[in-house]
MARBA-3410 file (N, C-alpha, C, O; in Angstrom, 1 decimal):
224
-42.9,51.1,63.5,-42.4,51.6,62.2,-41.1,51.1,61.9,-40.8,50.7,60.7 ~ -40.2,51.2,62.9,-38.8,50.8,62.7,-38.8,49.3,62.4,-38.0,48.9,61.5 ~ -39.6,48.5,63.0,-39.7,47.1,62.8,-40.1,46.8,61.3,-39.6,45.8,60.7 ~ -41.1,47.6,60.9,-41.5,47.4,59.5,-40.4,47.7,58.5,-40.3,47.1,57.4 ~ -39.6,48.7,58.8,-38.5,49.1,57.9,-37.5,48.0,57.9,-36.9,47.7,56.8
-37.2,47.5,59.1,-36.2,46.4,59.1,-36.7,45.2,58.3,-35.9,44.6,57.6 ~ -37.8,44.9,58.5,-38.4,43.8,57.8,-38.3,43.9,56.2,-38.0,43.0,55.5 ~ -38.6,45.2,55.8,-38.6,45.5,54.4,-37.1,45.4,53.9,-36.9,44.8,52.8 ~ -36.2,45.9,54.6,-34.8,45.8,54.2,-34.3,44.4,54.1,-33.6,44.0,53.2 ~ -34.7,43.6,55.1,-34.3,42.2,55.2,-34.9,41.4,54.0,-34.2,40.6,53.4
-36.2,41.7,53.6,-36.8,41.1,52.5,-36.1,41.4,51.2,-35.9,40.6,50.4 ~ -35.8,42.7,51.0,-35.0,43.2,49.8,-33.7,42.5,49.8,-33.3,42.0,48.7 ~ -33.0,42.4,50.9,-31.7,41.8,51.0,-31.8,40.3,50.6,-30.9,39.8,49.9 ~ -32.8,39.6,51.1,-33.0,38.2,50.7,-33.3,38.0,49.2,-32.8,37.0,48.6 ~ -34.0,38.9,48.7,-34.4,38.9,47.2,-33.1,39.1,46.4,-32.9,38.4,45.4
-32.3,40.1,46.8,-31.0,40.3,46.0,-30.1,39.1,46.2,-29.5,38.6,45.2 ~ -30.0,38.5,47.3,-29.2,37.3,47.5,-29.6,36.1,46.6,-28.8,35.4,46.0 ~ -31.0,36.0,46.6,-31.5,34.9,45.8,-31.3,35.1,44.3,-31.0,34.2,43.5 ~ -31.4,36.4,43.9,-31.2,36.8,42.4,-29.7,36.5,42.1,-29.4,36.0,41.0 ~ -28.8,36.9,43.0,-27.4,36.7,42.7,-27.1,35.2,42.6,-26.3,34.8,41.8
-27.7,34.4,43.5,-27.5,33.0,43.4,-28.0,32.3,42.1,-27.3,31.5,41.5 ~ -29.2,32.7,41.7,-29.7,32.3,40.4,-28.8,32.7,39.3,-28.5,31.9,38.4 ~ -28.3,33.9,39.3,-27.4,34.3,38.2,-26.2,33.6,38.2,-25.8,33.1,37.1 ~ -25.6,33.3,39.3,-24.3,32.5,39.5,-24.5,31.1,38.9,-23.7,30.5,38.2 ~ -25.7,30.5,39.4,-26.0,29.2,38.9,-26.1,29.1,37.4,-25.6,28.2,36.8
-26.9,30.0,36.9,-27.1,30.1,35.4,-25.8,30.2,34.7,-25.6,29.6,33.6 ~ -24.9,31.1,35.2,-23.6,31.3,34.6,-22.8,30.0,34.6,-22.1,29.7,33.6 ~ -22.8,29.2,35.7,-22.1,28.0,35.7,-22.6,27.0,34.8,-21.9,26.3,34.1 ~ -23.9,26.9,34.7,-24.6,25.9,33.8,-24.3,26.2,32.4,-24.0,25.3,31.6 ~ -24.3,27.5,32.0,-24.0,28.0,30.7,-22.5,27.6,30.3,-22.2,27.2,29.2
-21.6,27.8,31.3,-20.3,27.5,31.0,-20.0,26.0,30.8,-19.2,25.6,29.9 ~ -20.7,25.2,31.6,-20.6,23.8,31.4,-21.2,23.3,30.0,-20.6,22.5,29.4 ~ -22.3,23.9,29.6,-22.9,23.5,28.4,-22.0,24.0,27.2,-21.9,23.3,26.2 ~ -21.4,25.1,27.4,-20.5,25.6,26.3,-19.3,24.7,26.2,-18.8,24.5,25.1 ~ -18.8,24.2,27.3,-17.6,23.4,27.3,-18.0,22.0,26.7,-17.2,21.5,25.8
-19.1,21.5,27.0,-19.6,20.3,26.3,-19.8,20.4,24.8,-19.4,19.6,24.0 ~ -20.4,21.6,24.5,-20.6,21.8,23.0,-19.2,21.9,22.3,-19.1,21.4,21.2 ~ -18.3,22.6,22.9,-17.0,22.7,22.2,-16.3,21.3,22.1,-15.7,21.0,21.0 ~ -16.4,20.5,23.1,-15.8,19.2,23.1,-16.5,18.3,22.0,-15.8,17.6,21.3 ~ -17.8,18.4,21.9,-18.5,17.6,21.0,-18.2,18.0,19.5,-18.0,17.2,18.6
-18.2,19.3,19.4,-17.8,19.8,18.0,-16.4,19.4,17.6,-16.1,19.1,16.4 ~ -15.5,19.5,18.5,-14.1,19.1,18.2,-14.1,17.6,17.9,-13.4,17.2,17.0 ~ -14.8,16.8,18.6,-14.8,15.3,18.3,-15.5,15.0,17.0,-15.0,14.1,16.3 ~ -16.5,15.7,16.6,-17.2,15.5,15.4,-16.3,15.9,14.2,-16.2,15.1,13.2 ~ -15.6,17.1,14.3,-14.7,17.5,13.3,-13.5,16.5,13.2,-13.0,16.2,12.1
-13.1,15.9,14.3,-11.9,15.0,14.3,-12.3,13.7,13.6,-11.6,13.1,12.9 ~ -13.5,13.3,14.0,-14.0,12.0,13.4,-14.2,12.0,11.9,-14.1,10.9,11.3 ~ -14.4,13.2,11.3,-14.5,13.2,9.9,-13.2,13.0,9.2,-13.3,12.7,7.9 ~ -12.1,13.0,9.8,-10.9,12.7,9.2,-10.2,11.4,9.8,-9.0,11.2,9.8 ~ -11.1,10.6,10.4,-10.6,9.4,11.0,-10.5,8.2,9.9,-11.3,8.2,9.0
-9.5,7.4,10.0,-9.3,6.3,9.1,-10.2,5.2,9.6,-10.7,5.2,10.7 ~ -10.5,4.2,8.6,-11.4,3.1,9.0,-11.0,1.9,8.1,-11.3,1.9,6.9 ~ -10.3,1.0,8.7,-9.7,-0.2,7.9,-10.6,-1.4,8.1,-10.9,-1.7,9.2 ~ -11.1,-2.0,6.9,-11.8,-3.2,6.9,-11.2,-4.3,6.1,-10.2,-4.0,5.3 ~ -11.6,-5.5,6.3,-11.2,-6.7,5.5,-12.4,-7.4,5.0,-13.2,-7.8,5.8
-12.5,-7.6,3.7,-13.7,-8.2,3.1,-13.2,-9.2,2.0,-12.1,-9.3,1.6 ~ -14.2,-10.1,1.7,-14.0,-11.1,0.6,-14.7,-10.6,-0.6,-15.9,-10.3,-0.6 ~ -14.1,-10.7,-1.8,-14.6,-10.3,-3.1,-14.1,-11.3,-4.0,-13.1,-12.0,-3.8 ~ -14.9,-11.4,-5.2,-14.3,-12.3,-6.3,-13.7,-11.4,-7.4,-14.1,-10.3,-7.7 ~ -12.6,-11.9,-7.9,-11.8,-11.2,-8.9,-12.7,-11.0,-10.2,-13.2,-12.0,-10.7
-12.9,-9.7,-10.7,-13.7,-9.6,-11.8,-13.1,-10.2,-13.1,-13.8,-10.7,-14.0 ~ -11.7,-10.2,-13.2,-11.0,-10.8,-14.3,-11.0,-12.3,-14.2,-10.9,-13.0,-15.2 ~ -11.1,-12.9,-13.0,-11.1,-14.3,-12.8,-12.2,-14.7,-11.8,-11.9,-14.8,-10.6 ~ -13.3,-14.8,-12.3,-14.5,-14.9,-11.4,-14.5,-16.0,-10.3,-15.2,-15.9,-9.3 ~ -13.7,-17.1,-10.7,-13.7,-18.2,-9.7,-12.7,-18.0,-8.5,-12.8,-18.7,-7.5
-11.9,-16.9,-8.6,-10.9,-16.6,-7.5,-11.6,-15.6,-6.6,-12.1,-14.6,-6.9 ~ -11.5,-16.0,-5.3,-11.9,-15.1,-4.2,-10.7,-14.5,-3.6,-9.7,-15.1,-3.4 ~ -10.8,-13.2,-3.3,-9.7,-12.4,-2.8,-10.1,-11.8,-1.4,-11.2,-11.6,-1.1 ~ -9.1,-11.6,-0.6,-9.1,-10.8,0.6,-8.7,-9.4,0.3,-7.6,-9.2,-0.2 ~ -9.5,-8.4,0.6,-9.2,-7.0,0.3,-9.2,-6.2,1.7,-10.2,-6.1,2.3
-8.0,-5.7,2.0,-7.8,-4.8,3.1,-7.9,-3.4,2.6,-7.1,-3.0,1.8 ~ -8.9,-2.6,3.1,-9.1,-1.3,2.5,-9.4,-0.3,3.6,-10.1,-0.5,4.6 ~ -8.8,0.9,3.4,-9.1,2.1,4.3,-10.2,2.8,3.7,-10.0,3.5,2.7 ~ -11.4,2.7,4.2,-12.6,3.4,3.7,-12.9,4.7,4.4,-13.9,5.3,4.2 ~ -11.9,5.1,5.3,-12.1,6.3,6.0,-11.4,7.5,5.2,-11.0,7.3,4.1
-11.4,8.6,5.8,-10.9,9.8,5.2,-9.6,10.3,5.7,-9.1,11.4,5.4 ~ -8.9,9.5,6.6,-7.7,9.8,7.2,-6.6,8.7,7.0,-7.0,7.6,6.6 ~ -5.4,9.0,7.2,-4.3,8.1,7.1,-4.3,7.1,8.3,-4.4,7.5,9.4 ~ -4.3,5.7,8.0,-4.2,4.7,8.9,-2.8,4.1,8.9,-2.2,3.9,7.8 ~ -2.2,3.9,10.1,-0.9,3.3,10.1,-0.8,2.2,11.2,-1.6,2.1,12.0
0.3,1.5,11.2,0.5,0.4,12.1,-0.7,-0.6,12.1,-1.3,-0.8,13.1 ~ -1.1,-1.0,10.9,-2.3,-1.8,10.8,-2.0,-3.3,11.0,-1.0,-3.8,10.4 ~ -2.8,-4.0,11.8,-2.6,-5.4,12.0,-4.0,-6.1,12.1,-5.0,-5.4,12.2 ~ -4.0,-7.4,12.0,-5.3,-8.1,12.0,-5.2,-9.3,12.9,-4.3,-10.1,12.9 ~ -6.3,-9.5,13.7,-6.5,-10.6,14.6,-7.6,-11.5,14.2,-8.7,-11.0,14.1
-7.3,-12.8,13.9,-8.3,-13.7,13.3,-8.8,-14.6,14.4,-8.0,-15.0,15.3 ~ -10.1,-15.0,14.4,-10.7,-15.9,15.4,-10.1,-17.3,15.3,-10.0,-18.0,16.3 ~ -9.6,-17.7,14.1,-9.0,-19.0,13.9,-8.1,-18.8,12.7,-8.2,-17.8,12.0 ~ -7.1,-19.8,12.5,-6.2,-19.6,11.3,-7.0,-19.7,10.1,-8.1,-20.3,10.0 ~ -6.5,-19.0,9.1,-7.1,-19.0,7.7,-6.1,-19.6,6.8,-4.9,-19.6,6.9
-6.7,-20.3,5.7,-5.8,-21.0,4.7,-5.2,-20.0,3.8,-5.7,-18.9,3.6 ~ -4.2,-20.4,3.1,-3.4,-19.7,2.1,-3.5,-20.3,0.8,-3.1,-21.5,0.6 ~ -4.1,-19.7,-0.2,-4.2,-20.2,-1.6,-5.0,-21.5,-1.6,-4.4,-22.5,-2.0 ~ -6.2,-21.5,-1.1,-7.0,-22.7,-1.0,-7.8,-22.8,-2.3,-8.9,-22.4,-2.4 ~ -7.2,-23.5,-3.3,-7.8,-23.6,-4.6,-8.5,-24.9,-4.8,-8.3,-25.9,-4.1
-9.5,-24.8,-5.7,-10.4,-26.0,-5.9,-11.8,-25.5,-6.2,-12.5,-24.9,-5.4 ~ -12.3,-25.7,-7.5,-13.7,-25.2,-7.8,-14.7,-25.9,-7.0,-15.5,-25.3,-6.3 ~ -14.6,-27.2,-7.0,-15.6,-28.0,-6.1,-14.9,-28.5,-4.9,-13.7,-28.6,-4.8 ~ -15.7,-28.9,-3.9,-15.2,-29.3,-2.6,-14.4,-30.7,-2.8,-13.4,-31.0,-2.2 ~ -15.0,-31.5,-3.7,-14.3,-32.8,-4.0,-13.0,-32.7,-4.6,-12.1,-33.5,-4.3
-12.8,-31.7,-5.5,-11.6,-31.5,-6.1,-10.5,-30.8,-5.3,-9.3,-30.9,-5.5 ~ -11.0,-30.1,-4.2,-10.1,-29.3,-3.4,-9.2,-30.1,-2.5,-9.5,-31.3,-2.2 ~ -8.0,-29.6,-2.2,-7.0,-30.2,-1.4,-6.8,-29.4,-0.1,-7.2,-28.3,0.0 ~ -6.2,-30.1,0.9,-6.0,-29.4,2.2,-4.9,-28.3,1.9,-3.9,-28.6,1.3 ~ -5.2,-27.1,2.3,-4.3,-25.9,2.1,-3.5,-25.6,3.4,-4.0,-25.9,4.5
-2.4,-25.1,3.3,-1.6,-24.6,4.4,-2.1,-23.3,5.0,-2.8,-22.5,4.2 ~ -1.9,-23.1,6.3,-2.4,-21.9,6.9,-1.5,-20.7,6.4,-0.4,-20.9,6.1 ~ -2.1,-19.6,6.4,-1.5,-18.3,6.0,-0.5,-17.9,7.1,-0.9,-17.7,8.3 ~ 0.8,-17.9,6.8,1.9,-17.6,7.8,2.7,-16.4,7.4,3.6,-16.0,8.1 ~ 2.4,-15.8,6.3,3.1,-14.6,5.8,2.2,-13.7,4.9,1.1,-14.1,4.5
2.7,-12.5,4.7,2.0,-11.6,3.9,1.5,-10.4,4.7,1.7,-10.4,5.9 ~ 0.8,-9.5,4.1,0.4,-8.3,4.8,-0.7,-8.6,5.9,-0.8,-7.8,6.9 ~ -1.5,-9.6,5.8,-2.5,-9.9,6.8,-1.8,-10.5,8.0,-2.4,-10.5,9.1 ~ -0.7,-11.0,7.9,0.1,-11.7,9.0,1.1,-10.7,9.6,1.2,-10.5,10.8 ~ 1.9,-10.1,8.7,3.0,-9.2,9.0,2.6,-7.8,9.3,3.3,-7.0,10.0
1.4,-7.5,8.8,0.8,-6.1,9.1,1.1,-5.2,7.9,1.9,-5.5,7.0 ~ 0.4,-4.1,7.9,0.6,-3.1,6.8,1.1,-1.8,7.5,0.5,-1.3,8.5 ~ 2.2,-1.2,7.0,2.7,0.1,7.7,1.7,1.2,7.6,1.6,2.0,8.6 ~ 1.1,1.4,6.5,0.2,2.5,6.3,-0.8,2.3,5.1,-0.4,1.7,4.1 ~ -2.0,2.9,5.3,-3.0,2.9,4.2,-3.6,4.3,4.1,-4.2,4.8,5.1
-3.5,5.0,3.0,-4.2,6.3,2.8,-5.6,6.0,2.5,-6.1,4.9,2.4 ~ -6.5,7.1,2.5,-7.8,7.0,2.2,-8.1,6.3,0.8,-7.6,6.8,-0.2 ~ -8.9,5.3,0.8,-9.2,4.6,-0.4,-8.1,3.5,-0.8,-8.3,2.8,-1.8 ~ -7.0,3.5,-0.1,-5.9,2.6,-0.5,-6.2,1.2,0.0,-6.9,1.0,1.0 ~ -5.8,0.2,-0.7,-6.1,-1.2,-0.4,-5.0,-2.2,-0.7,-4.1,-1.8,-1.4
-5.1,-3.3,-0.2,-4.2,-4.5,-0.5,-5.1,-5.7,-0.9,-6.1,-6.0,-0.2 ~ -4.8,-6.3,-2.0,-5.6,-7.5,-2.4,-4.7,-8.7,-2.4,-3.5,-8.7,-2.8 ~ -5.3,-9.8,-1.9,-4.6,-11.1,-1.8,-5.5,-12.2,-2.3,-6.6,-12.3,-1.9 ~ -4.9,-13.0,-3.2,-5.6,-14.1,-3.7,-5.8,-15.2,-2.6,-4.8,-15.7,-2.1 ~ -7.0,-15.4,-2.3,-7.3,-16.4,-1.1,-7.6,-17.8,-1.6,-7.1,-18.7,-0.9
-8.2,-18.0,-2.6,-8.5,-19.3,-3.1,-9.8,-19.3,-4.0,-10.2,-18.3,-4.6 ~ -10.4,-20.5,-4.0,-11.6,-20.7,-4.8,-12.7,-21.3,-3.8,-12.4,-21.8,-2.8 ~ -13.9,-21.2,-4.3,-15.0,-21.6,-3.4,-14.9,-22.9,-2.8,-14.9,-23.1,-1.6 ~ -14.7,-24.0,-3.6,-14.5,-25.3,-3.1,-13.4,-25.5,-2.1,-13.5,-26.1,-1.0 ~ -12.2,-24.9,-2.5,-11.1,-25.0,-1.6,-11.3,-24.3,-0.3,-10.8,-24.9,0.8
-11.9,-23.2,-0.3,-12.0,-22.4,1.0,-13.1,-23.1,1.9,-13.0,-23.2,3.1 ~ -14.2,-23.6,1.3,-15.2,-24.3,2.1,-14.6,-25.5,2.7,-14.9,-25.8,3.9 ~ -13.8,-26.3,1.9,-13.2,-27.5,2.5,-12.3,-27.2,3.6,-12.2,-27.9,4.6 ~ -11.5,-26.1,3.5,-10.5,-25.7,4.6,-11.2,-24.9,5.7,-10.7,-25.0,6.9 ~ -12.2,-24.2,5.4,-12.7,-23.4,6.5,-14.1,-23.8,7.0,-14.6,-23.4,8.1
-14.8,-24.6,6.2,-16.2,-24.9,6.6,-17.1,-23.8,6.2,-16.7,-22.9,5.5 ~ -18.3,-23.8,6.7,-19.3,-22.8,6.3,-19.4,-21.6,7.3,-20.0,-20.6,7.0 ~ -18.8,-21.8,8.5,-18.9,-20.7,9.4,-17.9,-19.5,9.2,-16.7,-19.8,8.9 ~ -18.3,-18.3,9.2,-17.4,-17.2,8.9,-16.3,-17.0,9.9,-16.4,-17.4,11.1 ~ -15.2,-16.4,9.5,-14.1,-16.2,10.3,-14.2,-14.7,10.8,-14.4,-13.8,10.0
-14.1,-14.5,12.1,-14.2,-13.1,12.7,-12.8,-12.5,12.7,-11.9,-13.2,13.2 ~ -12.6,-11.3,12.2,-11.3,-10.7,12.2,-11.4,-9.3,12.8,-12.4,-8.6,12.5 ~ -10.5,-8.9,13.6,-10.4,-7.5,14.1,-9.3,-6.7,13.4,-8.2,-7.1,13.3 ~ -9.7,-5.6,12.8,-8.7,-4.7,12.1,-8.3,-3.7,13.1,-9.1,-2.9,13.6 ~ -7.0,-3.7,13.4,-6.4,-2.8,14.4,-5.5,-1.8,13.7,-4.6,-2.2,12.9
-5.7,-0.5,14.0,-4.9,0.5,13.3,-4.8,1.8,14.2,-5.4,1.8,15.2 ~ -3.9,2.7,13.8,-3.7,3.9,14.6,-3.9,5.1,13.7,-3.8,5.1,12.5 ~ -4.1,6.2,14.4,-4.1,7.6,13.8,-3.3,8.5,14.6,-3.5,8.7,15.8 ~ -2.2,9.0,13.9,-1.3,9.9,14.6,-0.7,9.3,15.9,-0.6,10.0,16.9 ~ -0.4,8.1,15.9,0.1,7.4,17.0,-0.9,6.9,18.1,-0.6,6.2,19.0
-2.1,7.3,17.9,-3.2,6.9,18.8,-4.0,5.7,18.3,-4.4,5.7,17.1 ~ -4.1,4.7,19.1,-4.9,3.5,18.6,-6.3,3.8,18.6,-6.9,4.3,19.5 ~ -6.9,3.5,17.4,-8.4,3.7,17.1,-9.1,2.6,17.6,-8.6,1.5,17.8 ~ -10.4,2.7,17.8,-11.3,1.5,18.2,-11.2,0.5,17.0,-11.3,0.9,15.8 ~ -10.9,-0.8,17.3,-10.8,-1.8,16.3,-12.1,-2.0,15.5,-13.2,-1.7,16.1
-12.1,-2.4,14.3,-13.2,-2.7,13.4,-13.4,-4.2,13.3,-12.4,-4.8,12.8 ~ -14.5,-4.8,13.6,-14.7,-6.2,13.5,-15.4,-6.5,12.2,-16.5,-6.0,11.8 ~ -14.8,-7.5,11.4,-15.4,-7.9,10.1,-15.6,-9.4,10.2,-15.0,-10.1,11.0 ~ -16.4,-9.9,9.3,-16.7,-11.3,9.1,-16.3,-11.7,7.7,-16.7,-11.2,6.7 ~ -15.4,-12.8,7.6,-15.0,-13.3,6.3,-15.9,-14.5,6.0,-15.7,-15.5,6.6
-16.8,-14.3,5.1,-17.8,-15.3,4.8,-17.6,-15.8,3.4,-17.5,-15.0,2.4 ~ -17.6,-17.2,3.2,-17.4,-17.8,1.9,-18.7,-18.4,1.5,-19.1,-18.4,0.3 ~ -19.5,-18.9,2.4,-20.8,-19.6,2.1,-21.7,-18.8,1.3,-22.5,-19.4,0.5 ~ -21.7,-17.5,1.4,-22.6,-16.6,0.7,-22.3,-16.5,-0.8,-23.1,-16.0,-1.6 ~ -21.1,-17.1,-1.2,-20.8,-17.0,-2.6,-21.3,-18.3,-3.3,-21.0,-18.6,-4.5
-22.0,-19.2,-2.6,-22.5,-20.4,-3.2,-23.6,-20.0,-4.3,-24.5,-19.3,-4.1 ~ -23.3,-20.6,-5.5,-24.3,-20.3,-6.5,-24.0,-19.0,-7.4,-24.7,-18.7,-8.3 ~ -23.0,-18.3,-7.0,-22.6,-17.1,-7.7,-21.5,-17.4,-8.7,-21.1,-18.6,-8.9 ~ -21.1,-16.4,-9.5,-20.1,-16.6,-10.5,-18.8,-17.1,-9.9,-18.0,-17.8,-10.5 ~ -18.6,-16.8,-8.7,-17.3,-17.2,-8.0,-17.3,-18.7,-7.8,-16.2,-19.3,-7.6
-18.5,-19.3,-7.7,-18.5,-20.8,-7.4,-18.9,-21.6,-8.6,-19.0,-22.8,-8.5 ~ -19.0,-20.9,-9.8,-19.4,-21.7,-10.9,-18.3,-22.3,-11.7,-17.2,-21.7,-11.8 ~ -18.4,-23.5,-12.1,-17.4,-24.3,-12.7,-17.1,-23.6,-14.1,-18.0,-23.4,-14.9 ~ -15.8,-23.3,-14.4,-15.6,-22.6,-15.7,-16.0,-23.4,-16.9,-16.5,-22.8,-17.9 ~ -15.9,-24.7,-16.9,-16.3,-25.5,-18.1,-17.8,-25.3,-18.4,-18.3,-25.4,-19.6
-18.6,-24.9,-17.4,-20.1,-24.7,-17.6,-20.2,-23.4,-18.4,-21.1,-23.3,-19.3 ~ -19.5,-22.4,-18.1,-19.5,-21.1,-18.9,-19.0,-21.3,-20.3,-19.5,-20.8,-21.2 ~ -17.9,-22.1,-20.4,-17.4,-22.4,-21.7,-18.4,-23.1,-22.6,-18.4,-22.8,-23.8 ~ -19.1,-24.1,-22.0,-20.1,-24.9,-22.7,-21.2,-24.0,-23.3,-21.7,-24.1,-24.4 ~ -21.7,-23.0,-22.4,-22.7,-22.0,-22.8,-22.2,-21.1,-24.0,-23.0,-20.8,-24.9
-21.0,-20.8,-23.9,-20.4,-19.9,-24.9,-20.3,-20.6,-26.3,-20.7,-20.1,-27.3 ~ -19.9,-21.9,-26.2,-19.8,-22.7,-27.4,-21.2,-22.9,-28.0,-21.4,-22.9,-29.2 ~ -22.2,-23.1,-27.1,-23.6,-23.3,-27.6,-24.0,-22.1,-28.3,-24.7,-22.2,-29.4 ~ -23.7,-20.9,-27.8,-24.1,-19.7,-28.5,-23.5,-19.5,-29.8,-24.1,-19.2,-30.8 ~ -22.2,-19.8,-29.9,-21.4,-19.8,-31.2,-22.0,-20.8,-32.2,-22.1,-20.4,-33.4
-22.4,-22.0,-31.7,-23.0,-23.0,-32.6,-24.3,-22.5,-33.2,-24.5,-22.7,-34.4 ~ -25.1,-21.9,-32.3,-26.4,-21.4,-32.7,-26.3,-20.3,-33.8,-27.0,-20.2,-34.8 ~ -25.3,-19.4,-33.5,-25.0,-18.3,-34.5,-24.5,-18.8,-35.8,-25.0,-18.4,-36.9 ~ -23.7,-19.7,-35.8,-23.2,-20.4,-37.1,-24.3,-21.1,-37.8,-24.4,-21.0,-39.0 ~ -25.1,-21.8,-37.1,-26.3,-22.4,-37.7,-27.2,-21.5,-38.4,-27.7,-21.7,-39.5
-27.4,-20.3,-37.7,-28.3,-19.3,-38.3,-27.6,-18.7,-39.6,-28.3,-18.5,-40.6 ~ -26.4,-18.5,-39.5,-25.7,-17.9,-40.7,-25.7,-18.9,-41.8,-26.0,-18.4,-43.0 ~ -25.4,-20.1,-41.6,-25.4,-21.1,-42.7,-26.8,-21.3,-43.3,-27.0,-21.4,-44.5 ~ -27.8,-21.4,-42.4,-29.2,-21.5,-42.9,-29.6,-20.3,-43.7,-30.3,-20.5,-44.7 ~ -29.3,-19.1,-43.3,-29.7,-17.9,-43.9,-29.1,-17.7,-45.2,-29.8,-17.3,-46.1
-27.9,-18.1,-45.4,-27.2,-17.9,-46.7,-27.1,-19.2,-47.6,-26.4,-19.2,-48.6 ~ -27.8,-20.2,-47.2,-27.9,-21.3,-48.0,-28.4,-21.2,-49.4,-27.8,-21.7,-50.4 ~ -29.6,-20.5,-49.5,-30.2,-20.2,-50.8,-29.3,-19.3,-51.7,-29.2,-19.5,-52.9 ~ -28.7,-18.3,-51.0,-27.7,-17.5,-51.8,-26.6,-18.3,-52.4,-26.2,-18.0,-53.5 ~ -26.1,-19.2,-51.7,-25.0,-20.1,-52.2,-25.4,-20.8,-53.4,-24.6,-20.9,-54.4
-26.6,-21.4,-53.4,-27.2,-22.1,-54.6,-27.3,-21.3,-55.8,-26.9,-21.7,-56.9 ~ -27.7,-20.1,-55.6,-27.9,-19.1,-56.7,-26.6,-18.7,-57.3,-26.6,-18.3,-58.5 ~ -25.5,-18.7,-56.5,-24.3,-18.2,-57.1,-23.6,-19.4,-57.7,-22.8,-19.2,-58.7 ~ -23.8,-20.6,-57.3,-23.2,-21.8,-57.9,-23.7,-22.1,-59.2,-23.0,-22.5,-60.1 ~ -25.1,-22.0,-59.4,-25.8,-22.4,-60.6,-25.3,-21.7,-61.9,-25.0,-22.4,-62.8
-25.1,-20.4,-61.9,-24.5,-19.7,-63.1,-23.1,-20.2,-63.4,-22.8,-20.4,-64.6 ~ -22.3,-20.5,-62.4,-21.0,-21.1,-62.6,-21.1,-22.4,-63.3,-20.4,-22.7,-64.2 ~ -22.1,-23.2,-62.9,-22.3,-24.5,-63.5,-22.7,-24.4,-64.9,-22.1,-25.2,-65.8 ~ -23.6,-23.5,-65.3,-24.0,-23.3,-66.7,-22.9,-22.9,-67.6,-22.8,-23.4,-68.7 ~ -22.0,-21.9,-67.0,-20.9,-21.4,-67.8,-20.0,-22.6,-68.1,-19.4,-22.6,-69.2
-19.8,-23.4,-67.2,-18.9,-24.6,-67.4,-19.4,-25.5,-68.5,-18.6,-26.1,-69.2 ~ -20.8,-25.7,-68.5,-21.4,-26.6,-69.5,-21.2,-26.0,-70.9,-20.9,-26.7,-71.8 ~ -21.5,-24.7,-71.0,-21.4,-24.0,-72.3,-20.0,-24.1,-72.9,-19.8,-24.4,-74.0 ~ -19.0,-23.9,-72.0,-17.6,-24.1,-72.4,-17.3,-25.5,-73.0,-16.6,-25.7,-74.0 ~ -17.8,-26.5,-72.3,-17.6,-27.8,-72.7,-18.3,-28.1,-74.0,-17.8,-28.8,-74.8
-19.5,-27.5,-74.3,-20.2,-27.7,-75.5,-19.5,-27.1,-76.7,-19.4,-27.7,-77.8 ~ -18.9,-25.9,-76.5,-18.2,-25.2,-77.5,-16.9,-25.9,-77.9,-16.5,-25.9,-79.1 ~ -16.3,-26.5,-76.9,-15.0,-27.2,-77.3,-15.4,-28.5,-78.0,-14.5,-28.9,-78.8 ~ -16.6,-29.1,-77.8,-16.9,-30.3,-78.5,-17.3,-29.9,-80.0,-17.6,-30.7,-80.8
END
C-alpha cells in the first residue's frame, strides 16, 4: 500500500514538474516573439520616414532636345550628405543633335553630382543640363552608366541606391528629333491652313470686287 502511495506521489510530482517546464518554455517563446514583433514594428515605422535619393535621365519639357540629369529624393524623410559614385566618367554638356554633328565633351569635374549635395528634403531635386542625344551617344556609347546614390539619415548611412543612366532608350523620341524637322511640319500645317483660307474666301473676294468695279464704271460714264 505504501509503495503504491509513493508511486502516486512521484507520478503527480513528475506531472507538476513537466507542466512547470512547459509553462516556462511557453513564456520564454512568447517573450521572444513579442520582442521580434516590437523590433519589426519599429523598423517598419522608421522605414516609412526613410529618404531615398535617385538619379535619372529626363528630357526638358521646354527644350525637348536637351537631356537632363535629375537627382531627387523620392522618400519621405530628409536626406543629407549626398554623394554619387559613377562606374565611369560622365561628360559635361555633351551637345549635338546627331552623332555626326557632336563634338568630344569634357568630363564632368564640378557641380552637385561631383561635389555632393548637403541635403534634399522629400520631393526636392537638382536638375543639370547634361547634353543632347547625339552628343551623349558619341561621348558615352550605348551602354548605360551605373551610379550609386549614397546618403545619410540622422547621421546614419543608408543603404545606397543603384541607378542606371541610359541614353540609348531616347532614340526616336522627341529628345532625339532634329528641331528643323518639327519646324518643317509646323510650316507645312500653316501653309495648309492658309491655302484653305484663301481657297474658301476666293469667291467672296470676287463678289466684293465686282460692285466696286461697276461703281467705278458708272462714275466714269457720268463724267463723260
